[in-house]
N, C-alpha and C positions, 0 to 999 in steps of 0.2 A: 599067289606072286604080286611081290611088291611092286604098287604099279608108278610108283617116282624114280623120276630117274634122278642116276647120281651125279652130282657138280660137282668140280675141284672148287668151285668158289666157296663151298660149303663148310668143304674141310680147311679152306685156308690159317683160320684163326687156330684149330685145333694143333694141325702141323706146326706152325709157328711157336706152340707154348711147348709143342715136345722137342722141337728143335733148341729149344734156349734150354730147357732142360738138360738136353743130352751134350751141349758145348759147356755147361756149369760142373757135370762131373766131371768132362773129360780134362777140363781143365785140374780140378783138383784132382783127379783117380785117372790118368793118360792111359793105362787099363782095360779100365771097364767104361771108358768113356769111346772107346774104337771100338770094344764089343757093342755098347748099345746103338754107337752108329752106324754099324754094321747093320744090326737089329733094325732100325730107323730106314734105311735105307730097303730091306727087303720089306717093311711093311708099308712102304709107299709102292714098289712094283708091284706087290702083292692087291693094293687097293684098287690100284689103277687097272690093274688085268681085270680085277671080278667088276671092275665100275663100267669098262667098256664092253665085258658079255655082259652083263646084265642089262645095258642100253640095247644091247644091239636085240636081245630077247622080247625086249618091250617093243621096241618098231616094228618085231615081226606081228606082235601081237594085236600091235595097232592098227597095221597095214590089214591083218586078215580080219579085223570088227570091220573095218571100214569098208571092204568087200563086201563082207557078208551086211553091212548098213545099206549099201549102194544098190546090192542084189536086191535086199529086201523094199528097199523105195522103190526099184524099178515093178517087182513084183504084184506093189501093193498099188500103185498107178494104176498098172496097166489095167489092175484088176479091178478097178472101182467099182463099186456098185451104182455109181451116179455119173453122170456124163461132164466127161471134161476136155478141154477145147484148148489150144496154145493159140495165138495171137501174136502179131508184131503189131508195132506203132499204127499202121491205117489198119487194122482189124484183117490180116488174111492170116489165115488160118496156117501153119505150120506144122502141127499137128492135135490130133482126138483120140478118144480111145473109143472101143466100139458102144458101149451106151449111147456116145454122143450122137455118134451113127444113126443110128436105131431111132433114138430121137428126132433127128431130121428127117428123115427117110430119103435118104439121097444116096446114090451110089458113088460117084466122086467128091469131095466137096474139098480137097486138099487145094491150096494155093484160091482156096474160094473167100470170097469176104462174109464175115459174118452177117455183116450190116444189112447183106443181100438176103441172106438165108433164114434171117429171123428179122422182119422187118421193123419189130418193136421195138429193137434193138439200138439204138442212137449213138453215134460217135461219143456225145457229149455225157450220156452216162457214163461210160468209161475214162473219160477226160476227168470230169467232177468227183467221181468214186473216190470213196476212202479206202485204205489198206483193208481188205478182211470186213467189209461193209456190202452190207445186201443190196440188190439192185434187184427188186420185183420187176420181172417179166412175165406175158401172157403168149402163149405159143403154143398155137393147133388144141385151141378149148382146155389147156394144162394152164395151169401159174408155178411161176419158178422162183427161186429167189438164188439169183449170180452173185456169188462171192469173189471178184478178181483180188491176183495174186499179182504184183509187178514185181518182175526180174530186172536186174541190168547186165544184158550180156557184155560185158568186156573185151570181149573178144572183136568185139565189133565199133569203130570209131563215129564219132560225129554225135547228132542230136538222135536218131532214129532207131537208137541199141535199145530200145526197151520193147521186152513181150511180157505178155500178160497171159498167165493163167485164169481159166477161168471155171471156177467149181459153181454147176446147174445142181440145186437139190431141187427136187420135187415137191413144191408147197399146196397143192390142189385140191388136198385132204384140209388142210388148215382154213385155207383159203374158205370152205364148202362152210367148214365148222364156223368158223367167223359169221360166214353172210345168213346161216341158220340163225345164229344165236342173233346179229342184228332183226332179222324178219321176224322172228320169234320176242321180242321183246312186246313189253306192255305198252301201251297206250290206253289214256287215260282222256274222258270227253263230256265234256259237262255242256249241255243245248237247251237255252233259254226260248222260248217262244215271245218273243219282244214282245207281241200287242197282243197277248193271250187276250184282255179283257177288251178291248177295242173292238177285237174282231168279231166276239162272243156280242158284244153291244151292238155291232151291225149287223147281225145277221138275222135274221126273222126265228122265232120259236118254234115253227116246223124245221128249219133246217141246221138249225144250231144244233144237235146231236147229231146229224151224220157230217158236218162242218169237225167237231171236236172228235168225234171217232177217226174221222179220216187223216186228221193231223195225227192224230196218235197212232194209226197202222203206218202212213209215209217214214215217219221218223224210226219207228219200231221195223218196219221191212226194210227199207234203206242199210241200218247198221247191221240185221241181220246176215242178211246176203254176203258181207262180208266177215262173217264169220263173228261177230261182237255179241257181245249182253248187253243187254238194253234196260235199265230202270227208273223206273218213274216214281220221281219220290214228293214232288208237288203236281198241280194240274199241269203247270208250265216247265217245270224243270225235269228232265232226264240226267242220270248219269250212264255211260256207254263208257266200256273195256272191250279192246280188241287189239290187233298185233301190229306191228311196225309195219308189215308186208301189205298191209290192206291199209293202213294209214298214207302208203305211197302210193296206192291206185287211187284214192280218195283224193288226193293232192294232185295228181294228173288229170284231173276230170275237174281240180279248183272247187270239190266242195259245192258238187251238181247239185246237192240239194237244197241248197238256198236260193236256188231259183225253182227249183221243183216244186217247194213248199209257196213261192212268192204267186206260182201262176197255179195255184190250186183256186177254185172256183165252187162254192157251196151255195151262191145267194148271198156270197161277205161281202160289201161294200169299201172293205180296207185289205189292200193285200197283206198274205203272212209272212214276216220276214222273221228271222232265226239269227240269237248270236251263238256262237260257238268257243269253246276257250278249251283247247287241247295242247296235252304235253307227252312229251314220251323222256322218260329222265334214266339218267344211268343210274341215278342215285337209291334206285326202287323206288317200288310203287305207291309208299305215301308221298315221297318229293312230286311223283307227278303227278298227283292230287294235289296237292296244292299249287303247285305251277299250273295246273288247270284251272281254277279255281282264279288266281290271278289272273290268266288269260280273258277269261272270263267277263273281270270288271274289264281289262283293259275294252273288251269288245263292243260293252254296254257303253261303256266312257269315250269310243267315237260314234255312238250314234245307232248302234246294231248291226241288225241284216249282214253280220261279215263273221269270218272265223279268224282267229287269232291263235297261230302254233306256235306252242313256246318248245325251242328243242335246244334242250341245256343252255339256257338262258339268251338264245337267238330268240327272237319274235319273226316271225310271218305273217304275213296279213291276205286274205283271201276276201274275196268282195266287198261290202262297204260302197257302191255305187250309186246307191238309192239314198233319198231325202232323208234324213232323222224325222218320227212322224212327233209334233208338238205335245206333251203329255200335257193333261189339265187338269194333273191333280195337283193341287199344293200344299198339300200334305208336307214334301219332302223342301217346301221352301217355307215351310212355319218350323221343319225339327232345326234345319240349318242355321235359321234367324235364331234359335235360341239359343242354340249347341254355341253362335258364334259370341253372342252374346254373353253366355258363362264364361266362355275362352276370356274376354277382353274383362270383365270383372274382375278375374282370380288374377290379371300380369298389369302389372304397373306400366310398362313402356311397350307401346308396340307401334310395330314398324309396316308401312305399305307400298310393295313392290310391283311395278308392271313389267313389261318385255322390253330388251334395248328398242330404242329409236320408238317413244311411244306413241301412238297414235290419238283419235280422241277419244277411241274406248277405252283403252287402256288408261288416258290422263283422267277421264268423267271418272270410272269407276273408283279410281285411287282416290277421287273429292269427294265422290258417295259416303267409302270406307270412312274418310275421315272424320266426317260429318257422323257415321253412327260410331266412334270409338268418342267423338264431343260428349254426344248423347249420353256416353254411360262416364262421364267425367274423367278420362282417361287421357295421358299423354300421347297421341297418334305422330308419325310422321309417315309424310311420304316419299320414298328412297326413289329423286330424278336425277339423272346427268346435268339436264339443262334442257333450254327450250328448241325443239327444232321446225322446221319449217310445215311440218305436219298437225301442230300442236302450238303456233306461235297466236293465231287470233286468239284461240282459248286461256291463254297465259296472257295475253296483255289486255285481256277482258277480266283478269283476275288480279292483275296489278291494280284497274281502276276500279272494279267494284268490291274486292274484297280482300285487299294488302292485308288485312293481320292474320290471311293463310298463307304469306310466303318464309313464317314462322316456322311452318308447318313439312317444307319444302325444302328437303337436307340432300344433300350430293352423296355418293357411294361410299365415300372418303369419310365425310363428316358420320356418317351412320355406325363408320366400324370404331371411333371413338366412343361414343355410347351405349353401341348394342350389349347383350351379355347372351348367354345360355337363358336363363329367365325371363327373357322379353321374347314377343310374340311378333311373327311375322305371315304376314298377308300377301299373296301374291294373286293376281289379279288378273284376269286378260292372257293367263299364260299358265304351262304346266312343269316347262321345260329348264331345267336349272341353267343349262348356256344359255340361253336366252333370253335372262334377268337380267337388269340392270350390271350386277352386283354378285355371282355367283359364292362368293365366299361368304356371304352375308348367313347364307342357308347352310354352312358350317358351323358357325358360330352359338345359334339357337336349337332348341331344345326342339321348340312347338311352330309347324308350319300348317297353316291354313292354305287351301287350294279354290278360287273361286274363278271359273274358265268357264268359255262356253262353244272350244275347240275341239274337234275329236281328237280323244287321246292319242299319242303318236308312243312311240315304245320309253322313249326316255319319258322320267318323269320323277318327282320330289319321293326321295327317299324318307319312307314314315312320316305321310305326313298325318296331323290327327284331326283334324275336319278336310274333307275333297267334298266340292259342289263343282262337278264337271258336268255342265248340260250342253251337249251338242245341237239341242232340238232349238234351243235359245237364240235367238237374232244378234244378241251379244252379251258381254260381260255386264255391261250397263242395264241391262232390263234384269239382268241376275240379282244385282245388286239391290235396285230399285226397290223389287221384292223383296229381298233380306231386312230392309231399313224398316218396310211395312212391320214385321214381326218382332223388330232387337227392343222398340218401343211404341209406347202409344201414339204418339206425335214425330215424324219424324223429322220436326226441326228442321225441311231445307229451304236453306236462302234461294233466291231468286237464282243469284249466278251458279249453283248447285244443280239445283234441278236443270239448268240450262247445260250443265256440263255435261247431265246424265244424259240427257237429250240428245244433244249432240252427238255423245259415244253411238246411241241408238241409229240416230240419222244415218252417221258414215257408215255401220254395220247391215245397214240394210238397205245401202244407195237409194236413202229417203221413201224408206218403207214400200222399197219394191221385190226386196227380196228376202228368204227366210224370218219372213214375216207372219207371225200367227197372231192368236185372239189377245195371246197374256202380254206379246206385244205392245199391242194397242192398250191394253188394260194398265203397262206400267209408264207408258206415255201420257197418259191419265192422269195417273199421278203425280208426274211430274207436272204436268199442267196445270192441276191444281195446287200446286207447289209453287207457281207465279213463273215459269217457263214461258218463253214466248216464239212461238215458233221463225217469226219474221227472222227476229234477235238469233235465233240460232243457226239462220240458213245465212246470214251475216258471216257468221263463223267460218263461214267456206268459198268467201270470196279470195278469191288469186291473184297476184300482180299480171301486168302484161307480157312479162319474160316468161313466166309460169305457160301464160295462154299460148306463146310459141312459140314455147320447146314441147307443149303437149298435142299440141297442131302437127307438128314435125313428126312426131313419133307415128300418129297415124296417119300422115300422110305417107309414109316409108315403109309402113307393117306390108307383110306377105302374107297371102291365104294359102297355107296349108291342106290339104283331106276334104279338102272344097268345104270347109265348118270351122275350124282354125284359127286364129289369126298372129301374128306373131310379130311384136314392133322392137324396138331399140330406143333406147337415149344415148348416143356413141360418146357420151362427154360427160364426165362429172360436175354436177353443179350440187348447190347446196341441199334443194329440196327434190333430190334425184328420184328420190324412193317414193315419194309425195305424188310426183308427177307419171312415173311409171304407174302407180295405182289407179289413177286419172284415166290415163291413156287406157289402163286396162278394163275398165270399165265402161268408156265411151265406145273401145272396138265392137262390143257386146252389142251397139245398137246397129250395127252395120248385118244387111239381109245373108240369113245362112250362117251367120258367125253364131255359133255354140259355144264356144271358149275362145281367151285370150290370152295370152305371156307378152308381157312386156318385160325387156332387160336393160340395166343399165349398171352404171357402175355407184360403188359406195363404198371409202375408206379402206379401197383397195383390193376388195370384194368385188364379185357381180350379182345383185338383186335382183331376182325377179317374180315381178307379182304376175296371178295368174288367176282370174276370174271365170265363170262360168254360168249358163243358164240353166244350167241343175242334171243336163241330159249326159254331162263329160263332168267326170270327178275332178279336179285340178289339185286336188289333196293327192289324190294316190298317186299322179304324176310325179309332184313336185314331192312326194315323201319318197321317191328314187333318188335323187337331189338333195337329199339331206334334210330337206323344208317339209310342213304340214300345213294345217290348217284348218280348212271347210271343205264340204260336196263343192262349193258354189266360189268360195274365195281360199287363197288358198300362198306362202312363199314360200321364198328360200334363197339362200344364199352359198354362195359356191368360190372358194378359194382357191389361189393358185394359176388361176388358168385365163387365157383372154377373153373377152366379149364373145369370138368367133367361135371359137372351143365350147364355151359355156352353150352359144345356141344349140352345136352340133347335138351337145350330152342333153339338151333340152327335145330336143327332136328323136333323139333315140328312147329319150323315156317316155315319149308320146307316142312311139310307133309302138313299144313294147305293152305301152297300156290298150293300142288296138289290137293288139297279137293273145292278148289275155281272155280278150272281149270281154263287152260292155254289157250288165244286166237288164 
């Protein structure tokens, strides 16, 4: 059957042409024209009757087909193998099929609310859903994908005329398979015994074999209990392979092997600490191994005694609450000094840059590196935005005692004009690009050196050519002083330069009372021999009257929480607010029973937090939760877009979370 309807409009043109031809024939041959006219009239009549007949037949065919389709549709819907339910705009059930009733296991659900029957199915999930977009729902220990199909009931006026058909597809098998896949994903861990040599040396000859065997046994048994494969590739290094399900259990226990090994006592005078780098990558086993190696480097760079977990680029930190032990081996300092000397010799223009709002350590270590560059007869520049209250006294001393050094101090804008990809950039007292004076400069140069004493964070300079990050050190000035000794036979330090470095050590050690080791005093003795005067250095830390008053007000208004943490605030923005906050945090530690202190202040439309600790509480881990970083005993953070009161609430939440996770 021809399924096209006959339309007179389609034949008008042809009929008009025939009519004209009949008229012409009739004009010249009237008899023939009359015959043609009668034939033409009959043709029109016949076509009309035939068209009506065919149209009627086609309409009947379509109606029959529609009835069959509607019947088939109803049959398909009523016999769907998966649950279907029809709800109105309020979630009231107006129709359902048998599989849906079997799923709900209720006798009468008509006119009931689906949101009451299925608690996990919230109204907003339907309102915010797109047409045929799956909504994942868990019900009765089964997982479903619910596909909504929205129907407008035109017979009902008003805003509540929409009904929704929900198709429930049982997705439990897929979810189980997905979970199995995730649980069985391979995890790679690299474990180092941080202080293997020191622990071995501190143990008697009789106990030493027992201790080393016990370390090996505990590490092996711990991961074997989680179905892991453990292979020892050096005396103090292990590689472990296990699955993601075991990793989640270990995470829940917060890598308790760190505590287990630290408490091991077989006559060793030094606690045993581990560093762990763990990775589980979706890009395969090789990528997991590479990420685990990067994670172990971060763990070591943060001072060890911790686990760093890399999950597809997201870093999580566990442990790290103990003080980094001082390394007594100077080999690395010598190697770094020699490598830095070579890099300087191979470069024409060298730039040194510290962190924003530089303190004495950042500024002093930068001046020390400038001396090392000059010793190699190269042109060096210290990138600094200008003086601030923390370094004002040292800056004034520079103008008086060594004014020729001013031509080596340039602003970030001036640096952009002369720096190029062949230049060398040396970062001091910072390893986070976002914290530098001008992060854009790091994108210009191909070679970056990092010298820092802060525990390494998740953010780090990309592809540095040389890294010297030592959390055990008191300050970057201490590291720079050591390096200078190995870069040339004579460090050639002037009295001012030696005092600048000593000031950096003094400020970070709180006058040699915190984070001070043997190497710290050795560095100080080098500077003393170079002409540094301790009385002159002490004068660099004198403050004006207003600073004393503001600092005293912070201490007076401080509050003690948890019986051992002091929180103070400087409720106004002053030029030297960051300096006052740091000094007040230091002095709050002099209060009996206070083990950690935090001071909040305004700084350039942000809230700055200074944290200090006696070593029993890690202010670094607390402030890392707020985007900051630093050391176990000294750290800082800056928060944008919130008032001082809200920032204090966030700080208290971070403190509470720290204690909830437990202390080592």
